[in-house]
Structure formats: C-alpha cells, structure tokens
GUMAR-392581 format. One record per residue (C-alpha): x, y, z. Coordinates in Angstrom, 2 decimals. Example, Ala and Ser with C-alpha at 12.3 -4.5 7.8 and 13.67 -1.06 7.14 Angstrom:
2
east 12.30 north -4.50 up 7.80
east 13.67 north -1.06 up 7.14
This chain:
569
east 90.40 north 70.58 up 90.18
east 89.93 north 66.72 up 90.69
east 91.49 north 65.91 up 93.64
east 89.65 north 67.91 up 96.29
east 86.30 north 67.75 up 97.35
east 84.10 north 69.42 up 99.68
east 81.97 north 67.41 up 101.53
east 80.38 north 69.01 up 104.49
east 79.98 north 72.82 up 105.55
east 79.88 north 74.83 up 108.46
east 79.52 north 78.71 up 106.95
east 82.77 north 79.39 up 105.45
east 84.35 north 76.27 up 107.39
east 84.28 north 72.97 up 105.37
east 85.25 north 68.88 up 106.04
east 86.96 north 68.08 up 102.72
east 88.99 north 65.35 up 100.94
east 92.33 north 65.79 up 99.70
east 92.72 north 62.95 up 97.30
east 96.63 north 62.03 up 97.59
east 98.50 north 58.62 up 98.65
east 96.28 north 58.74 up 101.11
east 92.90 north 61.04 up 101.39
east 93.36 north 63.36 up 103.97
east 90.33 north 65.03 up 105.66
east 90.58 north 68.66 up 105.96
east 91.06 north 70.87 up 107.35
east 94.01 north 69.32 up 108.05
east 97.51 north 69.53 up 109.12
east 100.05 north 69.13 up 105.44
east 103.07 north 67.08 up 106.10
east 106.27 north 67.74 up 103.98
east 105.94 north 64.12 up 102.86
east 102.41 north 65.37 up 101.16
east 103.87 north 67.35 up 98.48
east 106.79 north 68.26 up 96.71
east 107.58 north 71.62 up 95.14
east 109.13 north 72.51 up 91.85
east 110.62 north 75.66 up 93.66
east 111.22 north 79.00 up 92.71
east 110.99 north 80.03 up 88.98
east 113.87 north 82.03 up 89.94
east 116.59 north 78.96 up 90.10
east 115.18 north 78.14 up 86.04
east 117.31 north 79.52 up 83.04
east 113.82 north 79.96 up 81.33
east 109.86 north 79.34 up 81.90
east 110.29 north 76.33 up 79.37
east 112.69 north 74.83 up 81.86
east 110.26 north 75.54 up 84.66
east 107.62 north 73.81 up 83.01
east 109.66 north 70.75 up 81.74
east 111.12 north 70.46 up 85.36
east 107.45 north 70.45 up 87.17
east 106.48 north 67.79 up 84.37
east 109.33 north 65.61 up 85.33
east 108.77 north 66.15 up 88.80
east 105.01 north 64.94 up 88.37
east 106.20 north 61.78 up 86.11
east 108.63 north 60.60 up 88.88
east 105.92 north 60.39 up 91.23
east 103.97 north 57.82 up 88.79
east 104.02 north 55.23 up 91.51
east 102.52 north 57.65 up 94.26
east 100.05 north 60.74 up 94.45
east 101.60 north 63.97 up 96.12
east 100.70 north 67.60 up 95.96
east 102.76 north 69.22 up 93.35
east 103.66 north 73.12 up 93.90
east 104.03 north 74.50 up 90.65
east 106.71 north 77.40 up 90.45
east 106.33 north 80.35 up 92.14
east 105.67 north 83.58 up 92.68
east 102.82 north 82.96 up 90.58
east 102.99 north 86.59 up 89.11
east 106.31 north 85.51 up 87.20
east 105.33 north 82.09 up 86.56
east 101.33 north 82.72 up 85.19
east 102.29 north 82.71 up 81.95
east 103.78 north 79.12 up 81.94
east 101.20 north 76.54 up 80.80
east 102.33 north 73.10 up 82.71
east 99.90 north 70.27 up 81.93
east 100.14 north 67.54 up 84.68
east 97.63 north 64.48 up 85.61
east 98.48 north 65.14 up 89.50
east 96.87 north 67.09 up 92.37
east 98.38 north 70.76 up 91.55
east 99.00 north 73.82 up 94.23
east 99.65 north 77.60 up 93.31
east 101.59 north 79.89 up 95.89
east 99.48 north 83.20 up 95.66
east 98.79 north 86.22 up 96.96
east 95.73 north 88.99 up 97.14
east 97.91 north 91.21 up 94.11
east 97.48 north 88.29 up 92.04
east 94.82 north 85.30 up 93.16
east 92.29 north 86.22 up 90.75
east 94.42 north 85.70 up 87.64
east 96.22 north 82.23 up 89.43
east 92.46 north 81.56 up 89.83
east 92.15 north 80.72 up 86.31
east 94.65 north 77.81 up 86.76
east 91.97 north 75.64 up 88.38
east 94.57 north 74.21 up 90.90
east 93.52 north 72.12 up 93.97
east 94.94 north 73.94 up 96.53
east 95.88 north 77.78 up 96.54
east 98.76 north 78.60 up 98.83
east 98.46 north 82.14 up 101.01
east 102.25 north 83.41 up 100.31
east 103.81 north 85.00 up 103.36
east 100.86 north 83.86 up 105.55
east 102.83 north 83.89 up 108.40
east 103.58 north 88.09 up 108.35
east 99.86 north 88.83 up 108.81
east 99.85 north 90.57 up 112.21
east 96.74 north 92.82 up 112.29
east 93.24 north 91.50 up 112.59
east 91.95 north 93.82 up 109.79
east 94.53 north 92.33 up 107.14
east 93.71 north 88.55 up 108.32
east 89.97 north 88.65 up 107.80
east 90.38 north 91.19 up 104.41
east 93.07 north 88.74 up 103.02
east 91.22 north 85.60 up 103.78
east 87.84 north 86.87 up 102.43
east 89.07 north 88.15 up 99.52
east 91.28 north 84.82 up 98.62
east 88.59 north 82.69 up 99.52
east 86.18 north 84.66 up 97.06
east 88.24 north 84.83 up 94.51
east 89.46 north 81.21 up 94.16
east 87.01 north 78.19 up 93.06
east 84.74 north 77.00 up 95.79
east 85.87 north 73.55 up 95.85
east 89.61 north 74.21 up 96.43
east 91.61 north 74.17 up 99.14
east 93.00 north 76.90 up 101.13
east 96.21 north 76.70 up 102.50
east 98.11 north 79.31 up 105.16
east 101.57 north 78.35 up 106.08
east 103.37 north 79.18 up 109.14
east 100.00 north 80.44 up 110.80
east 98.65 north 78.38 up 112.85
east 98.47 north 77.89 up 116.50
east 95.83 north 75.80 up 118.70
east 94.66 north 79.20 up 120.10
east 93.85 north 80.50 up 116.52
east 93.23 north 77.73 up 114.44
east 89.26 north 77.35 up 115.02
east 89.45 north 81.08 up 113.52
east 91.37 north 80.40 up 110.88
east 88.96 north 77.20 up 109.54
east 85.94 north 79.82 up 110.36
east 87.09 north 82.29 up 107.81
east 87.44 north 79.69 up 105.49
east 91.81 north 78.11 up 106.01
east 91.16 north 74.70 up 105.23
east 94.64 north 73.33 up 105.45
east 97.51 north 74.71 up 107.89
east 100.76 north 73.53 up 108.61
east 103.03 north 72.98 up 112.51
east 105.45 north 75.62 up 111.09
east 104.50 north 78.21 up 113.60
east 104.54 north 76.02 up 116.90
east 107.68 north 74.16 up 115.78
east 109.73 north 77.31 up 115.49
east 108.05 north 78.66 up 118.71
east 109.15 north 75.42 up 120.35
east 112.95 north 76.14 up 119.60
east 112.39 north 79.68 up 121.60
east 110.95 north 77.81 up 124.77
east 107.41 north 79.29 up 123.45
east 104.97 north 77.16 up 124.61
east 101.31 north 76.85 up 122.82
east 97.87 north 76.10 up 124.50
east 94.13 north 76.79 up 123.61
east 94.04 north 79.75 up 125.30
east 97.31 north 81.07 up 123.96
east 101.42 north 80.38 up 124.03
east 103.50 north 81.62 up 126.85
east 107.30 north 81.74 up 127.68
east 107.99 north 78.54 up 129.23
east 110.13 north 80.03 up 132.05
east 106.75 north 81.58 up 133.54
east 105.07 north 78.81 up 133.92
east 105.52 north 77.62 up 137.70
east 103.26 north 74.45 up 136.51
east 102.75 north 73.28 up 133.62
east 98.69 north 72.50 up 132.49
east 99.65 north 69.42 up 130.62
east 100.52 north 66.06 up 131.51
east 101.57 north 64.67 up 128.01
east 104.67 north 62.56 up 127.84
east 106.33 north 65.57 up 125.88
east 105.89 north 67.75 up 128.81
east 107.20 north 64.86 up 131.35
east 110.29 north 64.91 up 128.81
east 110.62 north 68.72 up 128.59
east 110.42 north 68.36 up 124.56
east 108.02 north 71.41 up 124.03
east 108.03 north 71.68 up 120.15
east 106.61 north 67.85 up 119.98
east 104.56 north 69.29 up 122.82
east 103.09 north 72.06 up 120.90
east 102.61 north 69.73 up 117.43
east 100.37 north 67.56 up 119.75
east 98.16 north 70.39 up 121.19
east 97.64 north 71.80 up 117.39
east 96.41 north 68.44 up 116.30
east 94.34 north 67.82 up 119.05
east 92.49 north 71.24 up 118.37
east 92.57 north 69.90 up 114.99
east 90.25 north 67.06 up 115.99
east 88.03 north 69.39 up 117.72
east 87.26 north 71.68 up 115.27
east 86.22 north 69.16 up 112.59
east 83.87 north 67.83 up 115.36
east 82.48 north 71.20 up 115.97
east 81.81 north 71.32 up 111.70
east 79.98 north 67.87 up 111.92
east 77.69 north 68.90 up 114.39
east 77.34 north 72.63 up 112.99
east 78.74 north 74.07 up 116.41
east 81.85 north 76.06 up 114.89
east 80.44 north 79.41 up 115.31
east 79.70 north 78.91 up 118.95
east 83.24 north 77.35 up 119.68
east 85.06 north 80.39 up 118.04
east 82.88 north 82.86 up 120.09
east 84.65 north 81.35 up 123.10
east 87.88 north 80.56 up 121.96
east 88.55 north 84.45 up 120.30
east 88.57 north 85.68 up 124.08
east 92.06 north 84.35 up 124.05
east 93.88 north 87.22 up 123.02
east 91.84 north 90.76 up 121.70
east 93.14 north 90.37 up 118.13
east 90.84 north 87.54 up 118.01
east 87.87 north 88.97 up 119.09
east 88.50 north 92.09 up 117.14
east 88.83 north 89.90 up 114.26
east 85.58 north 87.89 up 114.49
east 83.47 north 91.13 up 115.16
east 85.54 north 92.53 up 111.83
east 84.37 north 89.37 up 109.91
east 81.13 north 89.84 up 111.32
east 80.89 north 93.09 up 109.47
east 81.41 north 90.88 up 105.95
east 77.57 north 89.69 up 106.16
east 77.65 north 88.69 up 102.62
east 80.55 north 86.67 up 102.78
east 79.67 north 84.82 up 105.88
east 75.67 north 84.79 up 104.66
east 76.04 north 83.14 up 101.39
east 78.09 north 80.23 up 103.20
east 76.12 north 79.44 up 106.21
east 73.72 north 76.90 up 106.40
east 69.82 north 77.51 up 107.25
east 69.67 north 74.62 up 109.56
east 71.49 north 72.74 up 112.03
east 70.65 north 69.94 up 114.07
east 72.01 north 71.36 up 117.34
east 71.53 north 73.77 up 119.55
east 72.09 north 77.51 up 118.65
east 74.24 north 79.05 up 121.91
east 73.73 north 82.86 up 122.14
east 76.34 north 83.66 up 124.96
east 78.47 north 86.42 up 124.03
east 77.31 north 90.03 up 122.42
east 78.53 north 88.60 up 119.44
east 75.95 north 86.28 up 119.09
east 73.68 north 89.33 up 118.05
east 75.44 north 89.58 up 114.99
east 75.23 north 85.67 up 113.56
east 73.97 north 85.19 up 110.25
east 71.37 north 82.94 up 111.71
east 70.07 north 85.57 up 113.97
east 70.38 north 88.45 up 111.13
east 68.90 north 86.66 up 108.27
east 66.16 north 85.14 up 110.67
east 65.06 north 88.69 up 111.33
east 65.19 north 90.07 up 107.51
east 62.96 north 87.37 up 106.43
east 60.42 north 87.92 up 109.14
east 60.83 north 91.41 up 108.00
east 60.98 north 90.98 up 104.09
east 59.14 north 87.84 up 103.76
east 56.91 north 86.87 up 106.14
east 53.35 north 88.60 up 105.66
east 51.21 north 87.49 up 108.79
east 47.34 north 87.24 up 109.04
east 44.61 north 90.07 up 108.65
east 44.42 north 90.80 up 112.34
east 43.23 north 94.00 up 114.12
east 45.06 north 92.66 up 117.41
east 48.86 north 91.88 up 118.32
east 49.33 north 90.42 up 121.33
east 53.79 north 90.81 up 122.08
east 54.45 north 88.10 up 124.48
east 57.86 north 87.23 up 126.23
east 60.13 north 84.05 up 124.82
east 60.60 north 80.40 up 127.24
east 63.31 north 78.77 up 128.31
east 61.42 north 75.82 up 126.41
east 61.13 north 75.46 up 122.85
east 58.90 north 75.76 up 120.50
east 57.68 north 78.24 up 122.92
east 53.70 north 76.95 up 122.94
east 55.37 north 73.67 up 124.55
east 55.91 north 75.86 up 127.51
east 54.26 north 75.91 up 130.54
east 53.72 north 79.92 up 130.25
east 52.93 north 79.66 up 126.83
east 50.27 north 77.23 up 127.76
east 48.49 north 79.48 up 130.09
east 48.50 north 82.24 up 127.91
east 47.01 north 80.04 up 125.31
east 44.07 north 78.52 up 128.07
east 43.70 north 82.35 up 129.02
east 42.95 north 83.03 up 125.43
east 40.74 north 80.47 up 124.73
east 38.06 north 81.37 up 121.76
east 39.84 north 84.64 up 121.52
east 43.01 north 83.11 up 119.97
east 41.32 north 83.00 up 116.12
east 40.99 north 87.07 up 117.17
east 44.80 north 87.42 up 118.07
east 48.06 north 87.69 up 116.12
east 50.91 north 86.46 up 118.64
east 54.71 north 87.82 up 118.34
east 57.14 north 86.56 up 120.87
east 59.73 north 89.05 up 121.74
east 63.52 north 87.55 up 122.34
east 67.05 north 87.92 up 122.52
east 69.09 north 87.53 up 120.23
east 65.66 north 87.00 up 117.50
east 64.12 north 90.12 up 118.79
east 60.93 north 88.92 up 117.04
east 59.08 north 85.27 up 116.52
east 55.53 north 85.45 up 114.71
east 54.32 north 82.59 up 116.63
east 53.81 north 80.72 up 113.02
east 57.46 north 80.48 up 112.91
east 58.50 north 79.20 up 116.24
east 59.27 north 75.91 up 115.07
east 61.35 north 76.78 up 112.51
east 65.47 north 77.22 up 112.49
east 66.97 north 78.82 up 114.93
east 63.65 north 80.08 up 116.67
east 63.17 north 76.77 up 118.05
east 66.48 north 75.72 up 118.67
east 68.55 north 78.68 up 120.20
east 69.82 north 79.12 up 124.27
east 70.67 north 81.72 up 125.85
east 71.35 north 83.15 up 129.40
east 68.35 north 84.23 up 131.23
east 68.51 north 86.87 up 133.83
east 65.81 north 89.25 up 133.32
east 68.35 north 92.35 up 132.39
east 68.63 north 93.63 up 128.46
east 71.87 north 95.69 up 127.88
east 71.70 north 98.46 up 125.46
east 72.77 north 96.45 up 122.29
east 69.97 north 93.75 up 122.64
east 67.12 north 96.80 up 123.48
east 68.40 north 98.00 up 120.21
east 68.14 north 95.39 up 118.07
east 64.70 north 94.31 up 119.60
east 63.31 north 98.10 up 118.78
east 64.56 north 98.37 up 115.64
east 63.29 north 95.16 up 114.76
east 59.89 north 95.53 up 116.53
east 59.43 north 99.19 up 114.96
east 60.27 north 97.84 up 111.21
east 57.49 north 95.25 up 111.46
east 55.52 north 97.68 up 112.83
east 55.80 north 100.04 up 109.76
east 55.17 north 97.14 up 107.60
east 52.01 north 95.83 up 109.89
east 49.19 north 97.68 up 111.76
east 47.33 north 97.01 up 114.30
east 44.04 north 98.51 up 116.16
east 45.08 north 97.48 up 119.45
east 48.49 north 95.75 up 121.21
east 48.60 north 93.96 up 124.04
east 51.92 north 93.97 up 125.64
east 51.90 north 90.86 up 128.41
east 55.26 north 91.70 up 129.68
east 57.37 north 92.84 up 132.52
east 60.74 north 93.84 up 133.82
east 63.12 north 95.32 up 131.59
east 61.41 north 94.00 up 128.74
east 58.45 north 96.30 up 129.43
east 60.62 north 99.04 up 130.28
east 62.51 north 98.92 up 126.37
east 59.18 north 98.81 up 124.88
east 57.83 north 101.72 up 127.27
east 60.69 north 103.80 up 126.45
east 60.58 north 102.97 up 122.93
east 57.31 north 104.64 up 122.51
east 55.47 north 101.15 up 121.83
east 51.76 north 102.60 up 122.27
east 50.24 north 98.70 up 123.99
east 47.98 north 98.00 up 126.35
east 50.29 north 96.74 up 129.23
east 48.80 north 93.89 up 131.29
east 52.17 north 93.63 up 133.59
east 53.62 north 90.18 up 132.33
east 53.75 north 87.13 up 134.68
east 51.76 north 83.58 up 134.83
east 49.82 north 84.18 up 138.18
east 46.41 north 84.29 up 138.86
east 46.17 north 87.67 up 138.88
east 48.61 north 88.66 up 135.98
east 46.55 north 86.24 up 133.76
east 43.33 north 87.88 up 134.51
east 44.78 north 90.96 up 133.30
east 45.84 north 89.73 up 130.18
east 42.19 north 87.97 up 129.39
east 40.35 north 91.28 up 130.67
east 42.82 north 93.05 up 128.29
east 42.13 north 90.62 up 125.06
east 38.36 north 90.65 up 125.76
east 38.12 north 94.67 up 125.37
east 40.86 north 94.55 up 122.31
east 38.90 north 91.37 up 120.66
east 35.38 north 92.90 up 120.81
east 34.61 north 93.89 up 116.98
east 38.18 north 92.48 up 116.03
east 38.06 north 90.47 up 112.64
east 39.05 north 86.57 up 112.69
east 42.05 north 85.98 up 111.56
east 41.28 north 82.37 up 109.66
east 42.50 north 78.79 up 109.77
east 45.83 north 79.07 up 111.84
east 47.65 north 75.65 up 110.00
east 46.87 north 76.93 up 106.72
east 48.28 north 80.36 up 107.91
east 50.99 north 78.56 up 109.24
east 51.84 north 76.69 up 105.91
east 51.92 north 80.01 up 104.00
east 54.19 north 81.73 up 106.39
east 56.57 north 78.80 up 106.50
east 56.35 north 78.95 up 102.59
east 57.07 north 82.12 up 102.60
east 59.82 north 82.23 up 105.15
east 61.68 north 79.67 up 103.03
east 60.95 north 80.39 up 99.31
east 59.96 north 84.08 up 99.29
east 56.88 north 86.53 up 99.38
east 54.09 north 85.18 up 97.11
east 54.83 north 81.16 up 97.58
east 53.00 north 81.00 up 100.48
east 49.42 north 82.23 up 98.71
east 50.73 north 80.30 up 95.23
east 50.74 north 77.10 up 97.31
east 47.90 north 77.27 up 100.05
east 45.29 north 78.84 up 97.28
east 42.56 north 76.03 up 97.57
east 44.10 north 74.07 up 99.57
east 43.57 north 72.29 up 103.41
east 45.46 north 71.02 up 106.03
east 45.13 north 67.38 up 107.12
east 47.57 north 66.45 up 109.68
east 51.37 north 67.52 up 108.79
east 50.66 north 67.72 up 105.11
east 48.51 north 70.29 up 102.98
east 46.75 north 68.78 up 100.24
east 45.16 north 70.15 up 97.39
east 41.07 north 69.75 up 96.34
east 41.73 north 66.72 up 94.85
east 43.41 north 65.28 up 97.62
east 46.93 north 65.43 up 96.52
east 49.54 north 66.44 up 98.86
east 51.62 north 69.25 up 98.19
east 54.15 north 69.95 up 100.96
east 54.32 north 68.66 up 104.35
east 56.07 north 70.06 up 107.88
east 58.32 north 68.21 up 110.09
east 60.15 north 69.96 up 112.74
east 59.63 north 73.26 up 111.35
east 61.05 north 72.45 up 107.89
east 59.07 north 72.49 up 104.63
east 59.36 north 69.40 up 102.13
east 57.74 north 69.75 up 98.86
east 55.84 north 67.00 up 96.67
east 56.18 north 67.36 up 93.11
east 52.70 north 68.33 up 92.66
east 53.77 north 71.59 up 95.28
east 56.72 north 72.28 up 93.45
east 54.55 north 72.77 up 90.04
east 52.94 north 75.09 up 91.94
east 55.89 north 77.31 up 92.74
east 57.45 north 76.92 up 89.63
east 56.13 north 80.06 up 88.05
east 58.44 north 81.92 up 90.88
east 61.70 north 80.42 up 89.59
east 62.64 north 80.92 up 92.90
east 64.68 north 78.13 up 95.09
east 65.61 north 76.52 up 91.05
east 68.42 north 74.02 up 90.11
east 68.15 north 74.01 up 86.43
east 70.45 north 70.33 up 85.26
east 71.20 north 69.10 up 82.09
east 69.51 north 66.54 up 80.04
east 69.40 north 63.63 up 82.20
east 67.73 north 61.92 up 84.96
east 69.59 north 62.08 up 88.15
east 68.98 north 59.46 up 90.73
east 69.33 north 59.93 up 94.29
east 71.61 north 63.46 up 94.05
east 72.73 north 65.74 up 91.71
east 76.16 north 66.63 up 91.58
east 77.64 north 69.70 up 91.00
east 78.82 north 69.16 up 87.41
east 75.30 north 68.29 up 86.32
east 74.04 north 71.68 up 87.42
east 73.38 north 74.71 up 84.73
east 72.38 north 77.04 up 86.73
east 71.03 north 77.81 up 90.13
east 69.26 north 80.30 up 92.56
east 71.77 north 82.96 up 94.10
east 69.21 north 82.65 up 96.94
east 69.53 north 79.15 up 97.63
east 71.98 north 77.95 up 100.81
east 73.22 north 74.45 up 102.23
east 69.93 north 72.75 up 103.97
east 67.37 north 74.84 up 101.51
east 64.63 north 72.75 up 99.77
east 64.61 north 73.16 up 96.43
east 63.01 north 72.36 up 92.95
east 65.08 north 70.28 up 90.55
east 64.25 north 71.31 up 86.69
east 65.80 north 69.27 up 83.81
east 64.73 north 69.53 up 79.82
east 62.43 north 66.16 up 80.96
east 62.77 north 66.04 up 84.79
east 61.25 north 67.33 up 88.07
east 62.42 north 66.58 up 91.37
east 62.82 north 67.92 up 94.92
east 65.32 north 67.84 up 97.54
east 67.56 north 69.13 up 100.01
east 70.31 north 71.68 up 99.00
east 74.10 north 70.74 up 99.77
east 75.88 north 73.78 up 99.05
east 74.69 north 77.43 up 98.04
east 73.31 north 77.84 up 94.38
east 76.09 north 79.88 up 93.46
east 78.66 north 77.46 up 94.44
east 76.51 north 74.82 up 92.54
east 77.34 north 76.54 up 89.58
east 80.92 north 77.18 up 90.40
east 81.72 north 73.87 up 91.27
east 82.89 north 70.64 up 89.77
east 83.06 north 68.41 up 92.33
east 80.51 north 67.37 up 95.32
east 76.86 north 66.50 up 95.80
east 74.60 north 69.60 up 94.90
east 71.22 north 68.29 up 95.95
east 70.40 north 65.31 up 97.54
east 66.98 north 64.27 up 95.89
east 63.61 north 63.33 up 97.93
east 61.65 north 62.89 up 95.21
east 61.74 north 62.77 up 91.05
east 60.21 north 61.81 up 87.60
east 60.41 north 62.49 up 84.18
east 57.74 north 65.27 up 83.00
C-alpha cells in the first residue's frame, strides 16, 4: 500500500491521492486508461501462469504507472503470490474480503457492486468491506454510481467509482440528473443546457452530470459539510433515505471515522439530523464525561439563534437579571438537536456551530430525545431547586415529562424577566456558591475532551488568566480558543498518568508532524481533530490528530498528528 494516501476525512468519506501516471484526487471516476487487468484466473492453465502473466504485465508498464488488477475471482486466486512494485487492485466480495485484506492492495474492487439493489444490502456490504480492508486503501464500486446516489456512496466509504452505469443508461435513453433518472421521452423540456443535451447525446450528458456531482461532493468533504448534503440528496428516492437511516443505526462505524470538530455550520434541517454522530457524541459526553459544579440551583433556559448563546440578546438579558445570583446557579440550555448544553460547553463543537429551523414546534421525536437526555442528566446530578424559564411547546414538553420545577413562563419582556428574578431570589436563598466560573469552564472542557477526571488533574492548584490556565509557578498548562483546548507540555505532563488520548511513537524525534508509520500505539478514543499527547522514548509533544487512533496504528501512510509543541525529555 504505497500508492494511495488519505489526506482529509469527513466521516467515512475521504479525500485521497491515488498515485498512478497522474496523481488522481479521490473520490474519483476511474477511467479505463488508468488501469490494466490480469483478467480471470480461469483464462490461465495454472496459478503459476497467472502469476507470471501478471508480473509480465507489470514489467510492460515500466515507462508508466497504472493500477494493476490482480487475477480474479480472488477466492480462487488467493494462493497466488504476486510480487510486483506497482499499484495493485484486488477484486473481492464480502465472503472473501478478510483474506484478501492480507494482500495489502492499494485498491479493493467490490465484485458485482452494480447488482446491489436493496438499501440494507448496500449499507451492510459497504460497511463490512470498509471495516475489513486496511484504512489507507481505497474502495472501488464498479457500475454503481449515478449523479443522485454518488454522495451517499462516498459518505458510506466509497473512494472510487466509474461511469459504467450512466453510460449504459444513456444507451437505453435514460436521462440522469442530480435528482434522479428519467426516461428521456417522459421529459417535455430538458432541464440541462449543456452542449450534449442540445445535440441529443444523452450518454455524454450523463457522464458530465456524474463528473459535476463528483466535484461538488469533493468540495463538501473539504468544507466538512457532506453529511448536510447527503441529508438533502437522499430525498430523491425512498431507498436512499432508508439507506441513510440504516447507516445511522451503525453508530460505531460512523463515530469511529467522524472528526470531533468542523469549521463550518452544522445544519440540522431534517429528522435524520437527530441521529448524527456529532449530536449523539455531544450528548453522550455531557452525560458520561462532564461533571457540573456542585450547585443547589439549576436554571433551564431556551436556546437562541445566535451562538454561543451568551452572546445573544436574550441570554444577555437573562444574565443581567441574575446579577450576583449567577454564582449560585448552574445553567443548562435546552435545544434541538443537541438536547442539553451546559453553559460551560456552549462554545465547543457543535454547540456553537449548529443552525436549525425555528418554528416553536417540537415534534414527538425531538421531545423524546430532549426528555430522555434531560432525565438521564438529572438522574446523575441532583439539585434542590430547578427553575425553568421556558414557554410554549418547550414548557409543555417539560411539564408533560414530569420535570418538577418552578416555571417562570419564559420570554424576555419586563414582566417575564421579573418573574425569573423573583424565582431565582427564592431559590438562591441559602444555596451554595459554585466557585470560580472560568476555572469550572476549564475543568468542564478538559473533561469533555479527555474524559472524566482529566479536568481535576489539570486544574488542581491552577488559576485562570485571560484565555490561559496557569499553575502556581506561572507556567501555562492549557488555553482555550473557540471552545477548543490546546495543551502545553506542562499540561500534558499532568494528564499523562490518565493514559488518555496518547499517541506512542518509536525512538525518534518528530519535527512538525508524526506520520502513521512512526506510531507504535494510540488511544482508540482518538478521533480526527482531537487534542493528543505524543509520547516517545525520549520525546513529549502535543498536537492535533489527523486520523483516528485505530487508524494511526493500522495505516502505513499519512499524517497521524500535526504537532504544535514538542521537546526531548
């Protein structure tokens, strides 16, 4: 596996580079000019003849580099040992992929991919294949891609497609668009103005639409917005919507490949958004990692359109009403799709980066998700008094869900705010103060990113100054920027005993980046975008993960960690 490298990840979808005569950016449409095939093993009189023919084929390309498809079917040819210094592709299927994965090919070709018809079969097959082959190899699904299903295929983990399906459909007068395939005679006015439509060349039009869609999908991966696009695109036909919903049931497959941070806005526009990895991961970490400050009073507040919430007009008004009472009150924001957002985590991804349609109407699925999350939170953390400043269907949801609270009606008018003030004054009488909010914020974020107990380990005896956390000797331990934690080497030393989010490397001193071949072991919890601690025999460093921990260990190419700081120790 020396001729394919993954460069960027957006869930199971990846941008990569296939190094042939030309460097091909994946996802890509593979052309017949990019590969040669040894053909069926049954065309040869013996396994030795198949091996020799493949080696001769590779030598004949000494003046250029193409992908060489090894003899197939692989379950018959699996004992043929072919040693060639060239990009290799193995034709495989679910029944033999685990054995074929030992061949360390650059590309794995899914046999008979074009015959997969059912949504469940597609999802199960692609996930099983992807889980079985090396992470730094490409998956090719022949005769399957169309402009309408391409984004879904790439989202599920496909790296390479071809134009066979749309070319064949063109010969049968089937006209492809991003919104589906139609019989040409059923369309009274063509929606496309390309030269091929003008000349009546449907096949060329179909290929053009597939190429255009591929360019758009690659750009979505670059911007980290492929999931949003897929949620829109699967509405074309019911089986694609079913496929996405079935894929979301494989939460582990998606979560292990999904970055912990994206730069853009996460749009939650569909019911499928509630099942996004980012949403489920956020709530899971709030419930299992986050520990709120010890407080007697919990204040439940509605979300706001502006993020972080504290920068919105409504939350500034709530804060002005609280005044000095804020040091006695723990704040929890209720929202969809994230359900519950502690004030200390309002600026982490995706709490500060999502947008959703605001109608004031909560459907049954949203209500159930909110209540299950809130109940789980309240089972773990007890309060003497809960004040709920909510209104409308959010108020109905809490009331019908049996949340015992002082309900103050919600709103930002003078009378609404006065009710809130009076309720808080009563609740805060005799309540315990919660301590330094900035220190609590650091503790909460470190727990969120590194696991329970990490926050206490790094904040012990520390103080906050500006955006940094410093120990008693004035040495910086960590800083917060846009909701993300950046460790210093001193901060890393405090967290080392927890052995969490640690990447262990060999006996060398990295400069700038840590490449996957240099990784000896890595915490399985690590996801792309995580802050990690790099440890070697004589080295300590900090940086951002570029791939998941399990992928660092299994990959032979690619950047595992971008270092920010490091030193020999």
